[in-house]
Structure formats: structure tokens, C-alpha cells
C-alpha positions as CSV (number, residue, x, y, z in Angstrom):
1,M,-2.5,6.2,24.5
2,N,-4.7,4.5,22.3
3,H,-7.8,5.6,20.5
4,Y,-10.1,4.1,23.0
5,D,-8.2,5.5,26.1
6,Y,-8.3,8.9,24.5
7,W,-12.0,8.6,23.7
8,V,-13.2,7.7,27.2
9,N,-11.0,10.2,28.9
10,N,-11.9,13.1,26.6
11,T,-12.8,16.4,28.1
12,G,-12.5,18.3,25.0
13,K,-14.8,18.6,22.1
14,K,-17.3,15.9,21.7
15,I,-16.7,12.6,19.9
16,T,-19.4,10.3,18.9
17,K,-18.2,6.7,18.0
18,W,-19.6,3.1,18.3
19,T,-17.5,1.2,21.1
20,H,-16.7,-1.8,18.7
21,Y,-14.7,0.6,16.3
22,F,-11.5,1.1,18.4
23,W,-10.0,-2.1,18.0
24,V,-10.3,-1.7,14.4
25,Y,-8.7,1.5,14.4
26,E,-5.7,0.2,16.4
27,K,-5.5,-2.8,13.9
28,H,-5.2,-0.6,10.8
29,F,-3.8,2.6,12.2
30,A,-1.0,1.4,14.6
31,A,1.6,1.3,11.9
32,W,1.0,4.8,10.9
33,R,1.4,6.2,14.4
34,D,4.9,7.9,13.9
35,K,4.8,8.5,10.2
36,E,4.6,11.5,8.3
37,F,1.5,11.4,6.0
38,K,-1.7,13.3,5.0
39,M,-5.3,12.1,6.5
40,L,-8.6,13.2,5.1
41,E,-11.5,12.9,7.4
42,I,-14.9,13.4,5.7
43,G,-17.4,14.6,8.4
44,V,-16.1,17.1,11.1
45,L,-19.3,17.5,13.4
46,N,-18.1,18.7,16.8
47,G,-14.4,18.6,15.9
48,G,-13.6,16.1,18.6
49,S,-12.4,13.3,16.4
50,L,-9.8,15.8,14.5
51,E,-8.2,16.3,17.9
52,M,-8.1,12.6,18.5
53,W,-6.4,11.9,15.2
54,R,-4.0,14.9,16.1
55,E,-3.0,13.2,19.4
56,Y,-2.8,9.7,17.9
57,F,-0.7,10.8,14.9
58,P,1.6,13.7,16.0
59,K,3.5,13.9,12.5
60,A,0.4,13.7,10.3
61,T,-1.2,16.6,8.2
62,I,-5.0,16.3,9.5
63,V,-7.5,17.5,7.0
64,G,-11.3,17.5,7.9
65,I,-14.1,18.4,5.4
66,D,-17.8,19.1,6.2
67,I,-20.7,20.7,4.4
68,T,-21.7,22.9,7.6
69,P,-19.9,26.4,7.4
70,S,-19.6,26.7,11.3
71,C,-17.3,23.5,11.3
72,K,-14.6,26.0,10.0
73,E,-14.1,26.9,13.6
74,H,-12.5,23.5,14.3
75,E,-9.4,24.4,12.2
76,Q,-6.3,24.6,14.2
77,A,-3.8,25.3,11.6
78,D,-0.9,25.8,14.2
79,K,-1.6,22.1,15.1
80,N,-1.4,21.1,11.3
81,I,-5.3,20.4,11.5
82,H,-7.1,22.1,8.6
83,V,-10.9,22.2,7.7
84,R,-12.4,23.0,4.6
85,I,-16.1,23.5,3.8
86,G,-17.6,21.5,0.9
87,D,-20.0,18.8,-0.1
88,Q,-18.4,15.3,-0.3
89,T,-19.9,14.5,-3.6
90,D,-18.6,17.6,-5.4
91,E,-15.8,16.3,-7.5
92,K,-14.5,20.0,-8.0
93,F,-14.2,20.6,-4.4
94,L,-12.6,17.1,-3.8
95,Q,-10.2,17.7,-6.7
96,E,-9.2,21.0,-5.0
97,L,-8.4,19.2,-1.9
98,V,-5.9,16.8,-3.8
99,D,-4.4,19.7,-5.6
100,E,-4.0,21.9,-2.3
101,F,-2.6,19.0,-0.1
102,G,-1.5,16.3,-2.3
103,A,-2.6,12.6,-2.3
104,F,-3.9,11.5,1.1
105,D,-2.5,8.2,2.5
106,L,-5.5,7.8,4.9
107,I,-9.1,8.8,3.9
108,L,-11.8,8.1,6.6
109,D,-15.4,8.5,5.5
110,D,-17.7,9.5,8.5
111,G,-19.6,12.0,6.5
112,S,-23.2,12.0,5.6
113,H,-23.6,8.0,5.4
114,Q,-25.9,8.6,2.6
115,V,-25.7,5.7,0.3
116,A,-25.2,7.8,-3.0
117,H,-22.6,10.3,-1.2
118,V,-20.5,7.3,0.1
119,N,-20.3,5.5,-3.1
120,K,-19.7,8.7,-5.4
121,T,-16.9,10.0,-3.0
122,F,-15.4,6.4,-2.9
123,Q,-15.3,6.0,-6.8
124,F,-13.8,9.6,-7.0
125,L,-11.3,9.6,-4.4
126,F,-9.9,5.9,-4.1
127,P,-8.1,6.2,-7.5
128,K,-6.5,9.4,-6.1
129,L,-5.7,7.8,-2.8
130,A,-1.7,7.5,-2.4
131,D,-0.2,4.2,-3.3
132,N,-0.4,1.7,-0.2
133,G,-2.8,4.1,1.3
134,I,-6.0,3.1,3.3
135,Y,-9.6,4.1,2.5
136,F,-11.7,3.5,5.7
137,I,-15.4,3.9,5.7
138,E,-17.3,3.7,8.9
139,D,-21.1,3.6,9.7
140,T,-21.9,1.3,6.8
141,H,-24.8,-0.2,8.6
142,A,-26.6,3.0,7.3
143,A,-26.5,1.5,3.9
144,Y,-29.2,-0.7,4.8
145,W,-31.6,2.3,5.8
146,D,-34.2,3.8,3.6
147,S,-33.6,6.9,5.5
148,H,-30.2,7.1,4.1
149,G,-31.4,5.9,0.5
150,G,-30.2,2.2,1.1
151,S,-31.5,-1.2,1.2
152,I,-30.0,-4.7,1.4
153,T,-30.3,-4.8,-2.5
154,S,-29.3,-1.3,-3.2
155,L,-26.7,-1.2,-6.1
156,Q,-25.0,2.1,-4.7
157,S,-24.7,0.6,-1.2
158,I,-20.9,0.4,-0.5
159,N,-21.7,-3.1,1.1
160,N,-22.7,-4.3,-2.3
161,V,-20.1,-2.4,-4.2
162,A,-17.5,-4.1,-1.9
163,K,-19.1,-7.6,-2.8
164,D,-18.7,-7.0,-6.5
165,L,-15.1,-5.9,-5.9
166,I,-14.5,-9.3,-4.5
167,D,-14.6,-10.3,-8.1
168,S,-12.4,-7.3,-9.5
169,I,-9.6,-8.5,-6.9
170,N,-10.0,-12.3,-8.4
171,A,-10.7,-11.1,-12.0
172,D,-7.2,-12.4,-13.3
173,H,-8.6,-16.0,-12.4
174,T,-12.1,-15.5,-13.6
175,K,-11.3,-17.1,-17.1
176,G,-13.0,-14.0,-18.8
177,Q,-15.9,-14.0,-16.6
178,K,-14.8,-10.7,-14.9
179,L,-12.2,-8.6,-17.0
180,P,-9.6,-6.9,-14.7
181,D,-10.0,-3.5,-14.1
182,Y,-8.4,-0.5,-12.0
183,F,-9.2,-2.1,-8.9
184,T,-7.8,-5.3,-9.9
185,Q,-4.4,-3.9,-10.1
186,N,-4.8,-1.4,-7.2
187,I,-6.5,-3.2,-4.2
188,K,-4.2,-5.5,-1.9
189,C,-7.3,-6.3,0.2
190,M,-10.5,-5.5,1.7
191,S,-11.4,-6.0,5.3
192,V,-15.0,-6.2,6.4
193,Y,-16.2,-5.6,9.9
194,D,-19.5,-4.9,11.7
195,S,-20.2,-1.3,10.1
196,I,-16.8,-0.7,8.8
197,L,-15.1,-1.5,5.4
198,V,-11.3,-1.0,4.9
199,F,-9.6,-0.9,1.5
200,D,-5.9,-1.3,1.4
201,K,-4.5,0.3,-1.8
202,G,-1.6,-1.3,-3.7
203,N,-0.4,-3.7,-6.3
204,V,0.5,-6.9,-4.8
205,G,2.9,-7.8,-7.9
206,R,3.6,-10.8,-9.8
207,K,0.9,-13.5,-9.5
208,A,2.1,-17.0,-10.3
209,P,1.9,-20.5,-8.7
210,E,5.4,-21.8,-7.9
211,E,6.9,-24.7,-6.1
212,Y,9.9,-25.1,-4.1
213,G,11.3,-28.1,-2.1
214,G,11.0,-31.7,-2.5
215,P,13.2,-34.3,-4.2
216,K,15.1,-33.5,-7.5
217,S,14.1,-35.6,-10.6
218,D,17.6,-36.6,-11.1
219,E,18.4,-37.8,-7.6
220,V,18.5,-41.5,-6.9
221,L,17.3,-42.6,-3.3
222,V,19.6,-44.8,-1.6
223,I,18.5,-46.9,1.3
224,R,21.3,-48.2,3.6
225,T,20.6,-51.3,5.4
226,H,23.8,-51.5,7.7
């Protein structure tokens, strides 16, 4: 069963999602389905999404965090679903999570959606994400809303942060206009969707233009007429 089928047929705890998210989940998460890995979901709310991830990722360790103490009731340790209560911008709390569970392979931010919170969490946790992991941020449309501390020009907007990271990814080619940094060496790609940003962590390896094929310079072309 895919995410969408689970969602529309769900009779358990409530899951609130935008309808256009589900094909993006399938695109980025399908390869992880039967792997053992660690997932962190920021924002537990009604607990339904934790159960959806449990169904979709049967071998994963699922960890949810939320600032609301009552969300602890959604923990199901016997099913390898763990809930910790804390603030997504509290670096001490976030470090304790990494110390307890190890580096996460998949981080999904569906938390407060406050511009400053999303950016601070990303800046702290992305470097701690496991190599070849995925950092998935949804509901990025909230970064345009003043109710969430955002606007189209907000420097902390994760959308604008991502625009700057385009230059970081390409810093090796800017002839000094942009100096390579941590992200230059540790992002394979970014994917941008309506209300979603996905960061694939990893080093692409050697970057060099090369040519293969074509006639060798010492070969003589012979044309036969009969």
C-alpha cells in the first residue's frame, strides 16, 4: 500500500496532509521502503503520520518530536515508534536526540512552520544528517506568510535559503564569486515542489570535464572507392 492509499483509507489517528504531497513521498521514499534506517519527524500533532510511516517503512526506527507534552501518548515503543517532547529550535534537545538514536537518515520537518524555526532546525540538523540521507521540508508555503514570520523577501525563509544554496552547490565553478562551503561538498541535489523542499545529502565525488570517443589523432582515414 502506498502513502496515498493508506491516507484515504485511514481509520486510525487523524492525518492532515495536502493532496499533492503524496506523489512526492513516493518519488523520494520508495527506495527506502524495505531498508533499516532512522527517521525523524518534526511535528507529531495527532500521531497519525507516525503510524503511516510505520506502515510504509516496516524496518525503520521512527522518532517523532513535538513541543506539546500530550503528544507523548502517541509513542508505541513496541512498534519502534518513539516520541520525545522538546522545541525544534533547542540545539541541546536536538543534540540529545542524535546522541540517543544516532544520525538520522531521513528527517521530515512538519513542525511549527515558523520561518525562523524551520531555518534554525535545518542549519543545525542538516550537517548531522547521515551521509546520503534526505532532509524533507513540507508546508514551505508558510514561509510567505507574515503570520509565520515570513515574506517573499525574508532572508530566513527556507525558500530563500534554498535559492542561496544553488550558488553553494555550484561554488566550484564561480571563479571566486562564491567560496565553496560545507554545502558545496555535502549536497547532491535539491528538489523543489509546490510547498516542499527536499535536500539529498552526499558528495558527488570528482568533478571534471572529460571526453571519450571520436577518432584518434594518429589514425589515418582511408576511403575505399572499389
